[in-house]
Each structure stands twice: as structure tokens, then as C-alpha cells.
C-alpha positions as CSV (number, residue, x, y, z in Angstrom):
1,M,-58.8,64.3,-78.6
2,N,-58.7,60.6,-78.0
3,I,-55.4,58.8,-77.2
4,L,-55.3,55.0,-77.5
5,N,-52.7,52.2,-77.1
6,G,-52.5,49.2,-79.5
7,I,-50.4,46.5,-81.2
8,V,-49.5,46.7,-84.9
9,I,-50.8,43.8,-86.8
10,N,-50.2,44.9,-90.4
11,N,-47.8,47.4,-92.0
12,K,-47.8,46.4,-95.7
13,M,-49.6,49.6,-96.9
14,D,-47.6,52.7,-97.6
15,K,-47.7,55.1,-94.7
16,T,-50.6,53.1,-93.1
17,L,-50.7,50.7,-90.1
18,T,-53.4,48.4,-89.0
19,V,-53.7,48.3,-85.2
20,K,-55.7,46.0,-83.0
21,I,-57.1,46.9,-79.6
22,E,-58.5,44.1,-77.4
23,K,-61.1,44.8,-74.7
24,K,-62.9,42.7,-72.1
25,I,-66.6,43.4,-71.8
26,K,-68.9,41.9,-69.2
27,D,-71.9,40.0,-70.6
28,K,-75.2,41.4,-69.1
29,K,-77.0,38.0,-69.0
30,Y,-74.3,35.5,-68.0
31,K,-72.0,37.9,-66.1
32,K,-68.9,36.6,-67.8
33,Y,-66.1,38.6,-69.5
34,I,-65.9,38.4,-73.3
35,K,-62.9,39.5,-75.3
36,T,-63.6,41.8,-78.2
37,H,-61.3,43.7,-80.6
38,T,-61.4,46.7,-82.8
39,K,-59.1,47.5,-85.7
40,Y,-57.9,51.0,-86.5
41,F,-56.0,52.4,-89.5
42,I,-53.2,54.7,-88.4
43,H,-51.2,57.2,-90.4
44,D,-47.4,56.6,-90.1
45,E,-45.6,59.2,-92.2
46,N,-42.1,57.6,-92.0
47,N,-43.1,53.9,-92.2
48,K,-41.0,53.2,-89.0
49,C,-43.4,50.8,-87.2
50,K,-43.0,47.0,-87.5
51,I,-45.5,44.2,-86.8
52,G,-45.8,43.5,-83.1
53,D,-44.8,47.1,-82.0
54,H,-46.8,48.7,-79.2
55,I,-47.8,52.2,-80.2
56,V,-49.7,55.2,-78.9
57,F,-51.9,57.1,-81.3
58,C,-54.4,59.9,-81.3
59,E,-57.4,61.1,-83.3
60,G,-56.9,63.8,-85.9
61,R,-58.4,64.9,-89.2
62,H,-59.5,62.5,-91.9
63,I,-56.7,61.5,-94.3
64,S,-58.8,59.0,-96.2
65,K,-62.2,57.3,-95.8
66,K,-61.1,55.1,-92.9
67,K,-57.9,56.7,-91.7
68,K,-58.2,59.5,-89.2
69,W,-55.7,58.4,-86.5
70,M,-52.1,59.6,-86.2
71,L,-49.1,57.9,-84.8
72,M,-47.7,59.6,-81.6
73,S,-45.0,57.3,-80.4
74,I,-43.7,53.7,-80.3
75,T,-43.6,52.3,-76.7
76,N,-42.0,49.1,-75.3
77,G,-45.4,47.7,-74.1
78,D,-44.9,48.1,-70.4
79,N,-47.6,50.7,-70.1
80,L,-50.3,48.6,-71.8
């Protein structure tokens, strides 16, 4: 079971959030760090998250084609 942290960037869909996770990856050739990001669709049963919230979410069963992550908790962003 994977547990990830991220920032909510969209909450306009019913019971669904879009979350962005940024990573720094070292380039093999030039040895510099490059920022990359990944978007996840999260199931939010009560629609309680807002844009800009830091959340913790985990992997679960597929709810739709792209949505297989479940909201665990809303954090204040200190742990990220």
C-alpha cells in the first residue's frame, strides 16, 4: 500500500481531487537536478478539501479509469 503527500490543484469535480507531486531527479548526463511533477486523481467522499491543501493519500481499489487513490487526511504542510 503506497502512501503519498501532495498539494490539491483542482477540486471542481464531484468527489474527486487533482493532486500534484513535485520531484527532483538528477540528470544522468549533466548531473543537474530537474523538477518533474505527477498528477493523481484522488477520491474525496465528503468534498472537504480546498485548492492549496496539503493532503496524505493512499492507494486502493479502482473507482474509475484513472481514480484509484483515497484521501487519508488533510495536513498543514509541515511534514512535506
